[in-house]
N, C-alpha and C positions, 0 to 999 in steps of 0.2 A: 882766789878771791873773785867774787862775782860783783859786778857793778850794775846797779839798776838805773832806771831813768832819772832817779832823784840825785844820782851822783854819789850815793852812799854805798859803801862796800859791806858785804857780809861774808862771814867765814864759810868755807866749803870744807866739809868733813871728808877725810880720806883715811884709808887703812893706815894705822901707825906702824904695823908690823909687816915687814917684807917677807918674812919666813912663814910660808903657808903651813908648815908642819906644826906650828904652835897654835893655829886656829882650832877652836873646839866646836864652833857652830858655822852657819853659813857666812860667807864673806865675799866681797867684791873682788874679782880678779882684775888687778890694776895693770897687768902686763900689756894690755892694749889700750891704755888710757890715752886720751888726746883732748885737746881743747876744741870746743864747739862754739861757733859764732852764729848768731841768729839775728833776725830782725824783730824788734819789739812788736808784739801783737800777732806774730805768726806762729804756727805750730812747729815745734822742733822735736825730733825723736832722738832720744839718748840711748844708744846701744850699750848694754853692759852684760857681763857674764858673772854669775854667782856660783861660787865653788862650794863644795861640801854641803849640798842640799840634803843629803840623806834621803828620806822617803817623802820629802816635801817637794811640791811642784810650784 
């Protein structure tokens, strides 16, 4: 869950399947997932890896 300055929460979507062999298209590699804390109004970089890109970049 993400909580904004209004105090309301919003859902965060994650891969629902842990078995990467069932993925047919690109998907986020969640093996290195971690929580990120930032300051409101500041730039934050979110590192992620996408698997099964095929010929897409």
